[in-house]
mmCIF file as gemmi writes it, N, C-alpha and C atoms, coordinates in Angstrom:
data_model
loop_
_atom_site.group_PDB
_atom_site.id
_atom_site.type_symbol
_atom_site.label_atom_id
_atom_site.label_alt_id
_atom_site.label_comp_id
_atom_site.label_asym_id
_atom_site.label_entity_id
_atom_site.label_seq_id
_atom_site.pdbx_PDB_ins_code
_atom_site.Cartn_x
_atom_site.Cartn_y
_atom_site.Cartn_z
_atom_site.occupancy
_atom_site.B_iso_or_equiv
_atom_site.pdbx_formal_charge
_atom_site.auth_seq_id
_atom_site.auth_asym_id
_atom_site.pdbx_PDB_model_num
ATOM 1 N N . MET Axp A 1 ? 0.759 -1.15 0.159 1 0 ? 1 A 1
ATOM 2 C CA . MET Axp A 1 ? 0.093 0.118 -0.037 1 0 ? 1 A 1
ATOM 3 C C . MET Axp A 1 ? 0.925 1.228 0.042 1 0 ? 1 A 1
ATOM 4 N N . THR Axp A 2 ? 0.631 2.192 -0.845 1 0 ? 2 A 1
ATOM 5 C CA . THR Axp A 2 ? 1.498 3.38 -1.113 1 0 ? 2 A 1
ATOM 6 C C . THR Axp A 2 ? 1.192 4.343 0.234 1 0 ? 2 A 1
ATOM 7 N N . ARG Axp A 3 ? 1.845 5.166 0.32 1 0 ? 3 A 1
ATOM 8 C CA . ARG Axp A 3 ? 1.858 6.256 1.546 1 0 ? 3 A 1
ATOM 9 C C . ARG Axp A 3 ? 0.31 7.089 1.183 1 0 ? 3 A 1
ATOM 10 N N . THR Axp A 4 ? 0.252 7.317 0.092 1 0 ? 4 A 1
ATOM 11 C CA . THR Axp A 4 ? -1.09 7.979 -0.363 1 0 ? 4 A 1
ATOM 12 C C . THR Axp A 4 ? -2.238 7.106 -0.012 1 0 ? 4 A 1
ATOM 13 N N . GLU Axp A 5 ? -2.324 5.903 -0.017 1 0 ? 5 A 1
ATOM 14 C CA . GLU Axp A 5 ? -3.379 5.217 0.295 1 0 ? 5 A 1
ATOM 15 C C . GLU Axp A 5 ? -3.476 4.931 1.757 1 0 ? 5 A 1
ATOM 16 N N . GLN Axp A 6 ? -2.201 4.886 2.369 1 0 ? 6 A 1
ATOM 17 C CA . GLN Axp A 6 ? -2.067 4.769 3.807 1 0 ? 6 A 1
ATOM 18 C C . GLN Axp A 6 ? -2.922 5.945 4.522 1 0 ? 6 A 1
ATOM 19 N N . ILE Axp A 7 ? -2.662 7.086 3.932 1 0 ? 7 A 1
ATOM 20 C CA . ILE Axp A 7 ? -3.121 8.281 4.465 1 0 ? 7 A 1
ATOM 21 C C . ILE Axp A 7 ? -4.708 8.587 4.453 1 0 ? 7 A 1
ATOM 22 N N . SER Axp A 8 ? -5.143 8.091 3.153 1 0 ? 8 A 1
ATOM 23 C CA . SER Axp A 8 ? -6.585 7.971 2.778 1 0 ? 8 A 1
ATOM 24 C C . SER Axp A 8 ? -7.276 7.03 3.74 1 0 ? 8 A 1
ATOM 25 N N . SER Axp A 9 ? -6.633 5.824 3.989 1 0 ? 9 A 1
ATOM 26 C CA . SER Axp A 9 ? -7.274 4.867 4.571 1 0 ? 9 A 1
ATOM 27 C C . SER Axp A 9 ? -7.31 5.212 6.067 1 0 ? 9 A 1
ATOM 28 N N . LYS Axp A 10 ? -6.293 5.761 6.758 1 0 ? 10 A 1
ATOM 29 C CA . LYS Axp A 10 ? -6.358 6.056 8.185 1 0 ? 10 A 1
ATOM 30 C C . LYS Axp A 10 ? -7.307 7.241 8.516 1 0 ? 10 A 1
ATOM 31 N N . LEU Axp A 11 ? -7.447 8.141 7.49 1 0 ? 11 A 1
ATOM 32 C CA . LEU Axp A 11 ? -8.258 9.195 7.825 1 0 ? 11 A 1
ATOM 33 C C . LEU Axp A 11 ? -9.594 9.025 7.403 1 0 ? 11 A 1
ATOM 34 N N . GLN Axp A 12 ? -10.106 8.018 6.742 1 0 ? 12 A 1
ATOM 35 C CA . GLN Axp A 12 ? -11.302 7.603 6.374 1 0 ? 12 A 1
ATOM 36 C C . GLN Axp A 12 ? -11.945 6.883 7.493 1 0 ? 12 A 1
ATOM 37 N N . ASP Axp A 13 ? -10.914 5.953 7.959 1 0 ? 13 A 1
ATOM 38 C CA . ASP Axp A 13 ? -11.431 5.229 9.222 1 0 ? 13 A 1
ATOM 39 C C . ASP Axp A 13 ? -11.639 6.119 10.424 1 0 ? 13 A 1
ATOM 40 N N . ALA Axp A 14 ? -10.77 7 10.635 1 0 ? 14 A 1
ATOM 41 C CA . ALA Axp A 14 ? -10.794 7.843 11.848 1 0 ? 14 A 1
ATOM 42 C C . ALA Axp A 14 ? -12.058 8.837 11.635 1 0 ? 14 A 1
ATOM 43 N N . PHE Axp A 15 ? -12.166 9.557 10.786 1 0 ? 15 A 1
ATOM 44 C CA . PHE Axp A 15 ? -13.011 10.81 10.767 1 0 ? 15 A 1
ATOM 45 C C . PHE Axp A 15 ? -14.369 10.412 9.721 1 0 ? 15 A 1
ATOM 46 N N . SER Axp A 16 ? -14.461 9.533 8.873 1 0 ? 16 A 1
ATOM 47 C CA . SER Axp A 16 ? -15.502 9.312 8.044 1 0 ? 16 A 1
ATOM 48 C C . SER Axp A 16 ? -15.964 10.417 7.385 1 0 ? 16 A 1
ATOM 49 N N . PRO Axp A 17 ? -14.873 10.898 6.531 1 0 ? 17 A 1
ATOM 50 C CA . PRO Axp A 17 ? -15.17 12.515 6.072 1 0 ? 17 A 1
ATOM 51 C C . PRO Axp A 17 ? -16.079 12.501 4.831 1 0 ? 17 A 1
ATOM 52 N N . GLN Axp A 18 ? -16.796 13.674 4.581 1 0 ? 18 A 1
ATOM 53 C CA . GLN Axp A 18 ? -17.692 13.704 3.563 1 0 ? 18 A 1
ATOM 54 C C . GLN Axp A 18 ? -16.668 14.139 2.129 1 0 ? 18 A 1
ATOM 55 N N . ARG Axp A 19 ? -15.599 14.612 2.481 1 0 ? 19 A 1
ATOM 56 C CA . ARG Axp A 19 ? -14.635 15.033 1.318 1 0 ? 19 A 1
ATOM 57 C C . ARG Axp A 19 ? -13.208 14.657 1.767 1 0 ? 19 A 1
ATOM 58 N N . LEU Axp A 20 ? -12.604 13.969 1.169 1 0 ? 20 A 1
ATOM 59 C CA . LEU Axp A 20 ? -11.192 13.546 1.354 1 0 ? 20 A 1
ATOM 60 C C . LEU Axp A 20 ? -10.21 13.519 0.109 1 0 ? 20 A 1
ATOM 61 N N . GLU Axp A 21 ? -9.351 14.328 -0.198 1 0 ? 21 A 1
ATOM 62 C CA . GLU Axp A 21 ? -8.563 14.565 -1.099 1 0 ? 21 A 1
ATOM 63 C C . GLU Axp A 21 ? -7.281 14.119 -0.472 1 0 ? 21 A 1
ATOM 64 N N . VAL Axp A 22 ? -6.215 13.419 -0.994 1 0 ? 22 A 1
ATOM 65 C CA . VAL Axp A 22 ? -4.686 13.181 -0.556 1 0 ? 22 A 1
ATOM 66 C C . VAL Axp A 22 ? -3.967 13.517 -1.707 1 0 ? 22 A 1
ATOM 67 N N . ILE Axp A 23 ? -3.254 14.507 -2.017 1 0 ? 23 A 1
ATOM 68 C CA . ILE Axp A 23 ? -2.609 15.024 -3.108 1 0 ? 23 A 1
ATOM 69 C C . ILE Axp A 23 ? -1.061 14.76 -2.974 1 0 ? 23 A 1
ATOM 70 N N . ASP Axp A 24 ? -0.382 13.895 -3.656 1 0 ? 24 A 1
ATOM 71 C CA . ASP Axp A 24 ? 1.272 13.927 -3.569 1 0 ? 24 A 1
ATOM 72 C C . ASP Axp A 24 ? 1.688 15.002 -4.28 1 0 ? 24 A 1
ATOM 73 N N . GLU Axp A 25 ? 2.283 16.047 -3.671 1 0 ? 25 A 1
ATOM 74 C CA . GLU Axp A 25 ? 2.754 17.091 -4.124 1 0 ? 25 A 1
ATOM 75 C C . GLU Axp A 25 ? 4.403 17.138 -4.372 1 0 ? 25 A 1
ATOM 76 N N . SER Axp A 26 ? 4.992 15.932 -4.165 1 0 ? 26 A 1
ATOM 77 C CA . SER Axp A 26 ? 6.352 15.65 -3.947 1 0 ? 26 A 1
ATOM 78 C C . SER Axp A 26 ? 7.273 16.15 -5.311 1 0 ? 26 A 1
ATOM 79 N N . GLU Axp A 27 ? 6.799 16.016 -6.503 1 0 ? 27 A 1
ATOM 80 C CA . GLU Axp A 27 ? 7.216 16.42 -7.533 1 0 ? 27 A 1
ATOM 81 C C . GLU Axp A 27 ? 7.735 17.964 -7.66 1 0 ? 27 A 1
ATOM 82 N N . LYS Axp A 28 ? 6.581 18.591 -7.173 1 0 ? 28 A 1
ATOM 83 C CA . LYS Axp A 28 ? 6.983 20.153 -6.998 1 0 ? 28 A 1
ATOM 84 C C . LYS Axp A 28 ? 8.149 20.573 -6.072 1 0 ? 28 A 1
ATOM 85 N N . HIS Axp A 29 ? 8.812 19.577 -5.255 1 0 ? 29 A 1
ATOM 86 C CA . HIS Axp A 29 ? 9.675 19.927 -4.258 1 0 ? 29 A 1
ATOM 87 C C . HIS Axp A 29 ? 11.008 19.263 -4.7 1 0 ? 29 A 1
ATOM 88 N N . ARG Axp A 30 ? 11.173 18.599 -6.015 1 0 ? 30 A 1
ATOM 89 C CA . ARG Axp A 30 ? 12.289 17.837 -6.424 1 0 ? 30 A 1
ATOM 90 C C . ARG Axp A 30 ? 13.664 18.799 -6.225 1 0 ? 30 A 1
ATOM 91 N N . GLY Axp A 31 ? 14.531 18.257 -5.669 1 0 ? 31 A 1
ATOM 92 C CA . GLY Axp A 31 ? 15.639 19.102 -5.491 1 0 ? 31 A 1
ATOM 93 C C . GLY Axp A 31 ? 15.658 19.718 -4.09 1 0 ? 31 A 1
ATOM 94 N N . HIS Axp A 32 ? 14.758 19.781 -3.225 1 0 ? 32 A 1
ATOM 95 C CA . HIS Axp A 32 ? 14.447 20.399 -2.314 1 0 ? 32 A 1
ATOM 96 C C . HIS Axp A 32 ? 14.772 19.382 -1.078 1 0 ? 32 A 1
ATOM 97 N N . ALA Axp A 33 ? 14.965 19.834 0.246 1 0 ? 33 A 1
ATOM 98 C CA . ALA Axp A 33 ? 15.137 18.906 1.407 1 0 ? 33 A 1
ATOM 99 C C . ALA Axp A 33 ? 13.922 18.015 1.414 1 0 ? 33 A 1
ATOM 100 N N . GLY Axp A 34 ? 14.132 16.888 1.866 1 0 ? 34 A 1
ATOM 101 C CA . GLY Axp A 34 ? 13.099 15.939 2.103 1 0 ? 34 A 1
ATOM 102 C C . GLY Axp A 34 ? 12.693 15.142 0.928 1 0 ? 34 A 1
ATOM 103 N N . TYR Axp A 35 ? 12.874 15.767 -0.223 1 0 ? 35 A 1
ATOM 104 C CA . TYR Axp A 35 ? 12.227 15.019 -1.62 1 0 ? 35 A 1
ATOM 105 C C . TYR Axp A 35 ? 12.837 13.618 -1.589 1 0 ? 35 A 1
ATOM 106 N N . GLN Axp A 36 ? 12.185 12.617 -1.925 1 0 ? 36 A 1
ATOM 107 C CA . GLN Axp A 36 ? 12.578 11.386 -2.254 1 0 ? 36 A 1
ATOM 108 C C . GLN Axp A 36 ? 12.232 10.68 -3.448 1 0 ? 36 A 1
ATOM 109 N N . GLU Axp A 37 ? 12.944 10.201 -4.041 1 0 ? 37 A 1
ATOM 110 C CA . GLU Axp A 37 ? 12.838 9.79 -5.644 1 0 ? 37 A 1
ATOM 111 C C . GLU Axp A 37 ? 11.657 8.696 -5.455 1 0 ? 37 A 1
ATOM 112 N N . GLY Axp A 38 ? 10.762 8.946 -6.442 1 0 ? 38 A 1
ATOM 113 C CA . GLY Axp A 38 ? 9.645 8.178 -6.432 1 0 ? 38 A 1
ATOM 114 C C . GLY Axp A 38 ? 8.425 8.918 -5.678 1 0 ? 38 A 1
ATOM 115 N N . GLY Axp A 39 ? 8.648 10.015 -5.185 1 0 ? 39 A 1
ATOM 116 C CA . GLY Axp A 39 ? 7.736 10.714 -4.493 1 0 ? 39 A 1
ATOM 117 C C . GLY Axp A 39 ? 7.077 10.335 -3.085 1 0 ? 39 A 1
ATOM 118 N N . GLU Axp A 40 ? 5.791 10.559 -2.718 1 0 ? 40 A 1
ATOM 119 C CA . GLU Axp A 40 ? 5.198 10.229 -1.536 1 0 ? 40 A 1
ATOM 120 C C . GLU Axp A 40 ? 6.083 10.754 -0.225 1 0 ? 40 A 1
ATOM 121 N N . SER Axp A 41 ? 6.61 11.921 -0.338 1 0 ? 41 A 1
ATOM 122 C CA . SER Axp A 41 ? 7.271 12.679 0.678 1 0 ? 41 A 1
ATOM 123 C C . SER Axp A 41 ? 6.492 14.097 1.083 1 0 ? 41 A 1
ATOM 124 N N . HIS Axp A 42 ? 5.825 14.532 0.331 1 0 ? 42 A 1
ATOM 125 C CA . HIS Axp A 42 ? 5.211 15.83 0.459 1 0 ? 42 A 1
ATOM 126 C C . HIS Axp A 42 ? 3.666 15.851 -0.131 1 0 ? 42 A 1
ATOM 127 N N . PHE Axp A 43 ? 2.75 16.115 0.965 1 0 ? 43 A 1
ATOM 128 C CA . PHE Axp A 43 ? 1.411 15.864 0.624 1 0 ? 43 A 1
ATOM 129 C C . PHE Axp A 43 ? 0.515 16.919 1.14 1 0 ? 43 A 1
ATOM 130 N N . GLN Axp A 44 ? -0.5 17.155 0.513 1 0 ? 44 A 1
ATOM 131 C CA . GLN Axp A 44 ? -1.652 18.11 0.775 1 0 ? 44 A 1
ATOM 132 C C . GLN Axp A 44 ? -2.818 17.238 0.932 1 0 ? 44 A 1
ATOM 133 N N . VAL Axp A 45 ? -3.529 17.35 2.066 1 0 ? 45 A 1
ATOM 134 C CA . VAL Axp A 45 ? -4.731 16.789 2.708 1 0 ? 45 A 1
ATOM 135 C C . VAL Axp A 45 ? -5.809 17.787 2.678 1 0 ? 45 A 1
ATOM 136 N N . ILE Axp A 46 ? -6.889 17.484 2.02 1 0 ? 46 A 1
ATOM 137 C CA . ILE Axp A 46 ? -8.007 18.295 2.08 1 0 ? 46 A 1
ATOM 138 C C . ILE Axp A 46 ? -9.132 17.351 2.638 1 0 ? 46 A 1
ATOM 139 N N . ILE Axp A 47 ? -9.526 17.768 3.917 1 0 ? 47 A 1
ATOM 140 C CA . ILE Axp A 47 ? -10.667 16.702 4.489 1 0 ? 47 A 1
ATOM 141 C C . ILE Axp A 47 ? -11.768 17.87 5.201 1 0 ? 47 A 1
ATOM 142 N N . ARG Axp A 48 ? -12.875 17.307 4.889 1 0 ? 48 A 1
ATOM 143 C CA . ARG Axp A 48 ? -14.103 17.775 5.349 1 0 ? 48 A 1
ATOM 144 C C . ARG Axp A 48 ? -14.808 16.759 6.254 1 0 ? 48 A 1
ATOM 145 N N . ALA Axp A 49 ? -14.91 17.083 7.595 1 0 ? 49 A 1
ATOM 146 C CA . ALA Axp A 49 ? -16.009 15.937 8.389 1 0 ? 49 A 1
ATOM 147 C C . ALA Axp A 49 ? -16.451 16.714 9.492 1 0 ? 49 A 1
ATOM 148 N N . PRO Axp A 50 ? -17.646 16.418 9.841 1 0 ? 50 A 1
ATOM 149 C CA . PRO Axp A 50 ? -18.465 17.295 10.97 1 0 ? 50 A 1
ATOM 150 C C . PRO Axp A 50 ? -17.903 17.268 12.21 1 0 ? 50 A 1
ATOM 151 N N . ILE Axp A 51 ? -16.999 16.205 12.453 1 0 ? 51 A 1
ATOM 152 C CA . ILE Axp A 51 ? -16.32 16.367 13.836 1 0 ? 51 A 1
ATOM 153 C C . ILE Axp A 51 ? -15.413 17.438 14.094 1 0 ? 51 A 1
ATOM 154 N N . PHE Axp A 52 ? -15.006 17.964 13.006 1 0 ? 52 A 1
ATOM 155 C CA . PHE Axp A 52 ? -13.918 19.126 13.059 1 0 ? 52 A 1
ATOM 156 C C . PHE Axp A 52 ? -14.565 20.228 13.558 1 0 ? 52 A 1
ATOM 157 N N . ALA Axp A 53 ? -16.077 20.419 13.494 1 0 ? 53 A 1
ATOM 158 C CA . ALA Axp A 53 ? -16.793 21.635 13.942 1 0 ? 53 A 1
ATOM 159 C C . ALA Axp A 53 ? -16.434 22.031 15.303 1 0 ? 53 A 1
ATOM 160 N N . GLU Axp A 54 ? -16.147 21.016 16.133 1 0 ? 54 A 1
ATOM 161 C CA . GLU Axp A 54 ? -15.896 21.324 17.537 1 0 ? 54 A 1
ATOM 162 C C . GLU Axp A 54 ? -14.507 21.638 17.842 1 0 ? 54 A 1
ATOM 163 N N . MET Axp A 55 ? -13.518 21.562 17.137 1 0 ? 55 A 1
ATOM 164 C CA . MET Axp A 55 ? -12.198 21.501 17.425 1 0 ? 55 A 1
ATOM 165 C C . MET Axp A 55 ? -11.344 22.833 16.92 1 0 ? 55 A 1
ATOM 166 N N . SER Axp A 56 ? -10.779 23.276 17.657 1 0 ? 56 A 1
ATOM 167 C CA . SER Axp A 56 ? -9.841 24.282 17.318 1 0 ? 56 A 1
ATOM 168 C C . SER Axp A 56 ? -8.851 23.9 16 1 0 ? 56 A 1
ATOM 169 N N . ARG Axp A 57 ? -8.209 24.752 15.405 1 0 ? 57 A 1
ATOM 170 C CA . ARG Axp A 57 ? -7.383 24.392 14.171 1 0 ? 57 A 1
ATOM 171 C C . ARG Axp A 57 ? -6.092 23.591 14.731 1 0 ? 57 A 1
ATOM 172 N N . ILE Axp A 58 ? -5.537 23.99 15.969 1 0 ? 58 A 1
ATOM 173 C CA . ILE Axp A 58 ? -4.623 23.059 16.517 1 0 ? 58 A 1
ATOM 174 C C . ILE Axp A 58 ? -5.14 21.428 16.746 1 0 ? 58 A 1
ATOM 175 N N . ALA Axp A 59 ? -6.245 21.505 17.347 1 0 ? 59 A 1
ATOM 176 C CA . ALA Axp A 59 ? -6.84 20.266 17.742 1 0 ? 59 A 1
ATOM 177 C C . ALA Axp A 59 ? -7.092 19.48 16.501 1 0 ? 59 A 1
ATOM 178 N N . ARG Axp A 60 ? -7.578 20.137 15.385 1 0 ? 60 A 1
ATOM 179 C CA . ARG Axp A 60 ? -7.649 19.192 14.154 1 0 ? 60 A 1
ATOM 180 C C . ARG Axp A 60 ? -6.481 18.677 13.573 1 0 ? 60 A 1
ATOM 181 N N . HIS Axp A 61 ? -5.456 19.575 13.547 1 0 ? 61 A 1
ATOM 182 C CA . HIS Axp A 61 ? -3.877 19.08 13.19 1 0 ? 61 A 1
ATOM 183 C C . HIS Axp A 61 ? -3.568 18.034 14.023 1 0 ? 61 A 1
ATOM 184 N N . ARG Axp A 62 ? -3.865 18.012 15.367 1 0 ? 62 A 1
ATOM 185 C CA . ARG Axp A 62 ? -3.312 16.827 16.268 1 0 ? 62 A 1
ATOM 186 C C . ARG Axp A 62 ? -4.195 15.7 16.146 1 0 ? 62 A 1
ATOM 187 N N . ALA Axp A 63 ? -5.48 16.003 15.874 1 0 ? 63 A 1
ATOM 188 C CA . ALA Axp A 63 ? -6.371 14.734 15.72 1 0 ? 63 A 1
ATOM 189 C C . ALA Axp A 63 ? -5.862 13.914 14.154 1 0 ? 63 A 1
ATOM 190 N N . ILE Axp A 64 ? -5.449 14.74 13.237 1 0 ? 64 A 1
ATOM 191 C CA . ILE Axp A 64 ? -5.06 14.246 11.992 1 0 ? 64 A 1
ATOM 192 C C . ILE Axp A 64 ? -3.518 13.321 12.192 1 0 ? 64 A 1
ATOM 193 N N . HIS Axp A 65 ? -2.805 14.01 13.026 1 0 ? 65 A 1
ATOM 194 C CA . HIS Axp A 65 ? -1.523 13.483 13.319 1 0 ? 65 A 1
ATOM 195 C C . HIS Axp A 65 ? -1.562 12.219 14.057 1 0 ? 65 A 1
ATOM 196 N N . LYS Axp A 66 ? -2.49 12.143 15.071 1 0 ? 66 A 1
ATOM 197 C CA . LYS Axp A 66 ? -2.672 10.908 15.966 1 0 ? 66 A 1
ATOM 198 C C . LYS Axp A 66 ? -3.361 9.943 15.018 1 0 ? 66 A 1
ATOM 199 N N . ALA Axp A 67 ? -4.346 10.202 14.2 1 0 ? 67 A 1
ATOM 200 C CA . ALA Axp A 67 ? -5.029 9.163 13.24 1 0 ? 67 A 1
ATOM 201 C C . ALA Axp A 67 ? -3.9 8.514 12.434 1 0 ? 67 A 1
ATOM 202 N N . LEU Axp A 68 ? -3.005 9.334 11.968 1 0 ? 68 A 1
ATOM 203 C CA . LEU Axp A 68 ? -1.928 8.693 10.907 1 0 ? 68 A 1
ATOM 204 C C . LEU Axp A 68 ? -1.029 7.969 11.748 1 0 ? 68 A 1
ATOM 205 N N . GLY Axp A 69 ? -0.727 8.381 12.812 1 0 ? 69 A 1
ATOM 206 C CA . GLY Axp A 69 ? 0.262 7.44 13.729 1 0 ? 69 A 1
ATOM 207 C C . GLY Axp A 69 ? 1.723 7.734 13.459 1 0 ? 69 A 1
ATOM 208 N N . PRO Axp A 70 ? 2.397 7.521 14.348 1 0 ? 70 A 1
ATOM 209 C CA . PRO Axp A 70 ? 3.877 8.211 14.561 1 0 ? 70 A 1
ATOM 210 C C . PRO Axp A 70 ? 4.651 7.61 13.411 1 0 ? 70 A 1
ATOM 211 N N . GLU Axp A 71 ? 4.558 6.409 13.041 1 0 ? 71 A 1
ATOM 212 C CA . GLU Axp A 71 ? 5.218 5.723 11.795 1 0 ? 71 A 1
ATOM 213 C C . GLU Axp A 71 ? 5.192 6.351 10.59 1 0 ? 71 A 1
ATOM 214 N N . LEU Axp A 72 ? 3.862 6.656 10.455 1 0 ? 72 A 1
ATOM 215 C CA . LEU Axp A 72 ? 3.484 7.236 8.987 1 0 ? 72 A 1
ATOM 216 C C . LEU Axp A 72 ? 3.931 8.673 8.924 1 0 ? 72 A 1
ATOM 217 N N . VAL Axp A 73 ? 3.616 9.418 10.016 1 0 ? 73 A 1
ATOM 218 C CA . VAL Axp A 73 ? 4.06 10.727 10.058 1 0 ? 73 A 1
ATOM 219 C C . VAL Axp A 73 ? 5.531 10.842 9.971 1 0 ? 73 A 1
ATOM 220 N N . ALA Axp A 74 ? 6.294 10.097 10.639 1 0 ? 74 A 1
ATOM 221 C CA . ALA Axp A 74 ? 7.682 10.046 10.244 1 0 ? 74 A 1
ATOM 222 C C . ALA Axp A 74 ? 8.427 9.905 8.948 1 0 ? 74 A 1
ATOM 223 N N . GLN Axp A 75 ? 7.404 9.139 8.006 1 0 ? 75 A 1
ATOM 224 C CA . GLN Axp A 75 ? 7.953 8.858 6.543 1 0 ? 75 A 1
ATOM 225 C C . GLN Axp A 75 ? 7.584 9.925 5.748 1 0 ? 75 A 1
ATOM 226 N N . ILE Axp A 76 ? 6.727 10.863 6.315 1 0 ? 76 A 1
ATOM 227 C CA . ILE Axp A 76 ? 6.337 12.28 5.452 1 0 ? 76 A 1
ATOM 228 C C . ILE Axp A 76 ? 7.199 13.307 5.821 1 0 ? 76 A 1
ATOM 229 N N . HIS Axp A 77 ? 7.678 14.214 4.732 1 0 ? 77 A 1
ATOM 230 C CA . HIS Axp A 77 ? 8.56 15.178 5.06 1 0 ? 77 A 1
ATOM 231 C C . HIS Axp A 77 ? 7.834 16.537 5.33 1 0 ? 77 A 1
ATOM 232 N N . ALA Axp A 78 ? 6.61 16.67 4.509 1 0 ? 78 A 1
ATOM 233 C CA . ALA Axp A 78 ? 5.79 17.677 4.778 1 0 ? 78 A 1
ATOM 234 C C . ALA Axp A 78 ? 4.426 17.413 4.448 1 0 ? 78 A 1
ATOM 235 N N . LEU Axp A 79 ? 3.316 17.805 5.245 1 0 ? 79 A 1
ATOM 236 C CA . LEU Axp A 79 ? 1.943 17.587 5.334 1 0 ? 79 A 1
ATOM 237 C C . LEU Axp A 79 ? 1.272 18.961 5.509 1 0 ? 79 A 1
ATOM 238 N N . ALA Axp A 80 ? 0.655 19.241 4.33 1 0 ? 80 A 1
ATOM 239 C CA . ALA Axp A 80 ? -0.308 20.552 4.303 1 0 ? 80 A 1
ATOM 240 C C . ALA Axp A 80 ? -1.658 20.065 4.542 1 0 ? 80 A 1
ATOM 241 N N . LEU Axp A 81 ? -2.349 20.675 5.591 1 0 ? 81 A 1
ATOM 242 C CA . LEU Axp A 81 ? -3.645 20.307 5.833 1 0 ? 81 A 1
ATOM 243 C C . LEU Axp A 81 ? -4.771 21.535 5.723 1 0 ? 81 A 1
ATOM 244 N N . ASP Axp A 82 ? -5.757 21.042 4.998 1 0 ? 82 A 1
ATOM 245 C CA . ASP Axp A 82 ? -6.806 21.972 4.702 1 0 ? 82 A 1
ATOM 246 C C . ASP Axp A 82 ? -8.104 21.38 5.3 1 0 ? 82 A 1
ATOM 247 N N . VAL Axp A 83 ? -8.301 21.774 6.716 1 0 ? 83 A 1
ATOM 248 C CA . VAL Axp A 83 ? -9.297 20.821 7.608 1 0 ? 83 A 1
ATOM 249 C C . VAL Axp A 83 ? -10.573 21.695 7.904 1 0 ? 83 A 1
ATOM 250 N N . SER Axp A 84 ? -11.636 21.274 7.607 1 0 ? 84 A 1
ATOM 251 C CA . SER Axp A 84 ? -12.882 22.106 8.177 1 0 ? 84 A 1
ATOM 252 C C . SER Axp A 84 ? -14.062 21.012 8.425 1 0 ? 84 A 1
ATOM 253 N N . ASP Axp A 85 ? -15.158 21.771 8.875 1 0 ? 85 A 1
ATOM 254 C CA . ASP Axp A 85 ? -16.297 20.538 9.08 1 0 ? 85 A 1
ATOM 255 C C . ASP Axp A 85 ? -17.221 20.726 7.779 1 0 ? 85 A 1
């Protein structure tokens, strides 16, 4: 399973979002720190789920990182989050 698929699966399971997009933006960072040949190092996540309505921005980000788990987060160089209810 690719990192993109892992991110998508974990976020789907944790939040049952109405909208979820996991975009691998690694190619935009070729030559920069953290770039890995083959991609899957830089991601943008767009997620919409009702549970986020009750959370502050920081709480939303913490919840996403917790859902992904420390092992997967450690494999990702950059994770841009667009989170709302």
